C-alpha positions, 0 to 999 in steps of 0.5 A, a space after each residue: 124892272 128891278 127885282 122886289 125886295 119882299 122885306 120892303 114891301 110885304 108889311 104893305 102887302 099884308 096891309 092892302 089884303 086886310 084893307 081889302 078884307 075890311 072893304 068886303 066886311 062893309 058889304 057883307 051883313 048888307 044887300 048887294 047886288 050880284 051879277 053873273 060874269 060870261 063864265 056863269 060864276 057870280 060876282 058881287 059889289 064886294 069883289 069890285 070894291 075890293 078889286 079896285 082898292 087892291 089895284 089902286 094901292 098896288 100901283 102906288 106901292 109898286 108903280 112899275 109892276 103890272 097887277 093881273 086881277 080876276 076882275 081885270 083878266 082880259 089882258 092879252 097873253 102876248 102882252 102879259 108874257 112879257 112880264 117878268 114880274 106881276 102882281 096876281 090877285 083874287 079880290 074875293 076867293 069864295 064868292 059862292 061862300 060870301 053869298 051863302 054868308 059862311 065865312 070861308 072866303 078870302 082876300 089873295 095877293 101874290 107877287 109872281 117872278 119867273 112864273 112862281 109866286 115869291 110873295 103870298 098873302 092870304 086873308 080871311 076877312 071873318 076871323 081877321 086871320 092872315 096867312 103869308 109868306 115870302 121865299 126864304 122867309 118861312 110861312 106865318 099866320 097872323 090872328 088879328 094885329 098881335 098873335 103871329 105863328 110860324 106855320 109848318 106842314 106835317 109829314 104823312 107816313 101812310 097812315 090815318 090821312 086828313 084830306 081836305 076838299 072843295 065844299 062846292 066842287 067835289 066830284 067823282 075824281 076826288 072820290 076815287 082818290 079818296 077811296 084810294 087812300 082809304 085802301 092804301 092806308 087801311 084807315 079811315 080818311 077824315 075829309 073836311 070840306 071847306 071853301 076858297 084858298 083856306 083848303 091850301 092854308 089848312 095844309 100848310 098850318 099841318 092841319 090837313 095832309 092833302 087837299 086834292 083839287 081835280 076841277 077847274 081852278 084859275 091861277 088867281 085861285 092859287 098863287 097866294 097860298 102856294 107861296 104859303 105852303 111852299 114855304 111851310 114845307 110843302 107843295 102845290 103840284 099837278 098830277 105829275 108832281 111838277 110845281 104850278 107855273 103862272 102866266 101861262 098863255 092859259 090862265 086855268 090851272 091844270 088839276 093839282 094837289 096841295 100836299 104837306 109832305 113832299 117826300 110822299 108819293 101822292 102823284 102815284 096815289 093819284 095814278 093808281 086811283 085813275 085819275 089823270 091830268 086835265 084841265 
């Protein structure tokens, strides 16, 4: 399998991501069927239609590169781990936000090579904004078809912090982390709650300092935004400070932090807050 040149495929991946967003919007304001998967999480007609479009079009774009999607994730680890590259897809990240109709859901497509994302595209159908990146090419945000802005994460000097947290999954560990950030800075911590991978993108564009995700996620939830944040100057790291790895035998992520300033000791802060690495 030849390595993929991002310059050859990135525009098409963006187009596919946006097309999946349009498919989702065609369902968004209508009545639709909601089912529960084996783990109890909801899946809608929009998830399935976006999944089918993305898999079909990625398979045409790169026929020799397999696709792993949240909606087709039952591929044996023994088979997956022979892949040197694959597309990792969440066709609708934030299904609960979709059901609530609050607009905070995204389409995520990443190309993973050697366990790390090298292309990442995150599209929010409501608002028509797209975050994208490829290794060595920087991180960008497009508003609609025209306005394009380079994005960079921001430095954190230990002062007043802005923390983003999950709208649906904030728990005791996140509260302990926020309390330690407050104690060490001596200044109020502004906390913003949001759904889907938009939280990582908020850190990537310098609108927040850190997103502690101290709860359950899967690899397709993070890969695309991980690439965007990495190219913006930040990092998605586990609580030991290591970058997340993809295509593990177990597709669950460890607890992690999306950080804008890689020079600040975020893992040390988590340790002092009593937060330990977990799945």
